C-alpha positions in Angstrom: 0.0 0.0 0.0 1.2 3.5 -0.8 1.5 6.0 2.0 1.2 9.8 1.8 2.2 12.3 4.5 0.7 15.7 4.5 3.2 17.7 6.5 2.6 21.1 7.9 5.9 23.0 7.6 4.9 26.2 9.4 4.8 29.8 8.3 8.2 30.4 6.8 10.7 30.0 9.6 12.5 26.7 9.4 12.6 26.6 13.2 8.8 26.3 13.1 9.2 22.7 12.1 7.9 20.4 14.8 9.7 17.3 16.0 6.8 15.3 14.6 7.3 16.9 11.2 11.0 16.2 11.3 10.3 12.5 11.9 7.8 12.5 9.1 10.2 14.1 6.7 12.6 11.3 7.3 10.0 8.7 6.3 9.4 10.1 2.8 10.7 8.5 -0.4 9.4 11.1 -2.8 8.3 14.7 -2.2 5.8 16.4 -4.4 6.4 20.1 -4.7 3.7 22.1 -6.5 5.2 25.1 -8.3 3.2 28.2 -8.9 5.2 30.1 -11.5 8.6 31.9 -11.5 7.4 34.7 -9.2 6.8 32.1 -6.4 9.8 29.9 -7.0 11.2 31.0 -3.7 8.5 28.9 -2.0 9.9 25.8 -3.7 13.4 26.7 -2.6 12.3 27.1 1.0 10.7 23.6 0.8 13.9 22.1 -0.6 15.9 23.9 2.1 13.7 22.3 4.8 14.4 18.8 3.4 18.1 19.5 3.2 18.2 20.8 6.7 16.2 18.1 8.5 16.5 14.9 6.5 19.6 12.8 7.4 21.0 9.5 6.1 18.1 8.9 3.7 17.8 8.9 0.0 14.7 10.7 -1.4 13.5 12.2 -4.6 11.8 15.5 -5.3 9.2 15.8 -8.1 8.0 19.2 -9.1 4.6 19.7 -10.8 2.8 22.7 -12.0 0.0 23.7 -9.6 -3.2 24.7 -11.5 -4.4 28.2 -11.0 -7.9 29.4 -10.2 -9.8 31.3 -12.9 -10.0 35.0 -12.1 -12.1 37.8 -13.4 -15.9 37.7 -13.9 -16.5 34.1 -12.8 -18.4 32.5 -9.9 -16.0 32.1 -7.0 -17.4 28.8 -5.8 -17.4 27.3 -9.3 -13.8 28.5 -9.9 -12.6 26.9 -6.7 -14.4 23.6 -7.5 -12.7 23.6 -11.0 -9.4 24.4 -9.4 -9.6 21.5 -6.9 -10.7 19.1 -9.7 -7.6 20.1 -11.7 -5.4 19.6 -8.7 -7.0 16.3 -8.0 -6.1 15.1 -11.5 -2.5 16.3 -11.0 -2.3 14.5 -7.7 -3.7 11.3 -9.1 -1.1 11.3 -11.9 1.8 11.9 -9.4 0.6 9.1 -7.1 0.1 6.7 -9.9 3.2 7.4 -11.9 5.9 8.6 -9.4 5.3 6.1 -6.5 5.8 2.4 -6.3 3.7 0.2 -4.0 5.1 0.4 -0.4 6.7 3.8 -0.9 5.9 6.9 1.1 5.1 10.3 -0.6 5.1 13.7 1.0 3.3 17.0 0.4 4.8 19.9 2.3 2.0 22.3 3.2 2.7 25.9 4.2 1.4 26.6 7.7 -1.0 23.9 8.7 -2.9 21.5 6.3 -6.2 22.1 8.1 -6.3 25.9 7.6 -7.2 27.3 4.2 -5.4 24.5 2.3 -7.0 22.0 -0.1 -4.6 19.1 0.1 -6.6 17.0 2.7 -9.9 17.6 0.8 -8.3 16.6 -2.5 -6.8 13.4 -1.2 -10.1 12.4 0.4 -11.8 13.1 -3.0 -9.2 10.8 -4.8 -9.9 8.0 -2.3 -13.6 8.4 -2.8 -13.2 8.1 -6.5 -11.3 4.8 -6.3 -8.8 6.0 -8.9 -5.8 5.3 -6.5 -5.4 3.3 -3.3 -3.3 4.8 -0.5 -3.3 5.7 3.2 -2.4 9.1 4.4 -1.5 10.9 7.6 -1.7 14.6 8.5 1.1 16.3 10.5 0.0 19.7 11.9 2.1 22.8 11.5 2.4 26.3 13.0 0.0 28.6 11.2 0.5 32.1 10.1 -2.1 33.0 12.7 0.1 31.7 15.5 3.2 33.4 13.9 1.3 36.7 13.6 0.3 36.8 17.3 3.7 35.7 18.5 5.5 38.3 16.5 3.1 41.1 17.7 3.2 39.7 21.2 -0.5 39.7 21.6 -3.0 36.9 22.6 -5.3 35.7 19.8 -8.5 36.2 21.9 -9.7 38.6 24.5 -10.7 37.1 27.9 -13.7 34.8 27.5 -14.4 36.1 24.0 -14.6 34.3 20.7 -12.4 34.4 17.6 -13.3 34.2 14.0 -11.0 33.3 11.1 -12.2 34.4 7.8 -11.1 35.6 4.3 -10.7 39.1 2.9 -13.4 38.3 0.4 -15.9 37.6 3.1 -14.9 40.7 5.1 -15.2 42.9 2.1 -18.7 41.5 1.5 -19.8 42.3 5.0 -20.0 38.6 5.9 -17.8 38.6 9.0 -19.4 37.8 12.3 -19.6 39.6 15.6 -16.5 38.2 17.2 -14.3 40.6 19.2 -11.2 39.2 17.4 -11.3 38.5 13.7 -8.3 37.0 11.8 -8.3 37.7 8.1 -6.4 35.6 5.5 -6.3 35.5 1.7 -7.1 39.2 1.4 -6.4 40.4 -2.2 -8.3 43.7 -1.9 -7.3 45.5 1.3 -10.6 44.6 2.9 -9.6 46.1 6.3 -10.2 49.5 4.7 -14.0 48.7 4.8 -14.2 48.2 8.5 -16.6 50.8 9.8 -15.1 51.3 13.3 -11.8 53.0 12.7 -10.9 52.7 16.3 -10.4 48.9 15.7 -6.9 47.7 16.3 -5.1 45.9 13.5 -2.1 43.6 13.8 -0.8 43.0 10.3 2.1 40.8 9.1 3.4 39.8 5.7 6.0 37.0 4.8 5.7 35.9 8.4 8.7 33.8 9.7 10.8 34.7 6.7 13.8 37.2 6.3 11.3 39.5 4.5 8.9 39.7 7.4 7.0 43.0 7.8 4.9 43.9 10.8 2.6 46.9 11.3 0.1 47.5 14.1 -2.1 50.3 15.5 -5.6 51.6 15.1 -7.1 51.4 11.6 -7.5 55.2 11.4 -3.7 55.6 11.9 -2.1 52.7 10.0 -4.5 51.6 7.2 -2.9 53.9 4.6 0.6 52.7 5.6 -0.4 49.0 5.4 -1.9 49.6 1.9 1.3 51.4 0.8 3.7 48.8 2.2 1.6 45.9 1.0 1.6 47.2 -2.6 5.3 47.9 -2.6 6.1 44.5 -1.2 4.0 42.8 -3.8 5.6 44.8 -6.6 9.1 44.0 -5.3 8.5 40.2 -4.8 5.9 39.4 -7.3 3.7 37.9 -4.6 2.6 38.5 -1.0 1.3 36.3 1.8 -0.2 38.4 4.7 -2.5 37.8 7.6 -4.0 40.3 10.1 -5.9 40.3 13.3 -8.7 42.9 13.8 -9.6 43.5 17.4 -12.6 45.7 18.6 -11.8 48.3 21.2 -12.5 47.1 24.7 -15.6 48.7 26.2 
């Protein structure tokens, strides 16, 4: 039986790798690295660096494959995500069938944690349900960008006895965020924090968390929203991509 390990590698800093993840890395025969174009090639190099740093006395292969992209523009979001995951599923099926022998162990290195805004687990479950390939898989958790963000800003994620919501920039911009006192926003492509009505809200923003390019800004929205937008745009232009996360916290009453 083929075995797959979905390994959370944390949010950028190689020291975020857990001991469980190190042990998992040293079980893998072939790593599948999904490349997302030249502008994000650094993400592949960081994954390779993690393997070189933590794998000892074991031969392994690295197989790179193009990661399909979601259709943009005037398309239905849910449909575009479903189409994207189907394309990824077909890619994963090919890799598992063609690049692994029976009894071998394959590994997917997931940025952050595999359970938070990542599709790998969902896709592997869909493959198993389809019956196209037979394999077992395990999930190894990782340190998320949410944890890295709060650690770097030295703030707790929640206020005492209060709830936390984790959502997307798309939902925040559409006014679909809940009433939680603390709201973590990920996957924000449109500076949705600018649309928060209460400008006294505190924001703790971070980009490229855990990497040498890490940027941190915090303060009340009325004071730092313009700075975040400016810095965010400049960073995207300089690097060709950006990964950022932020925590919005209502003022205490």
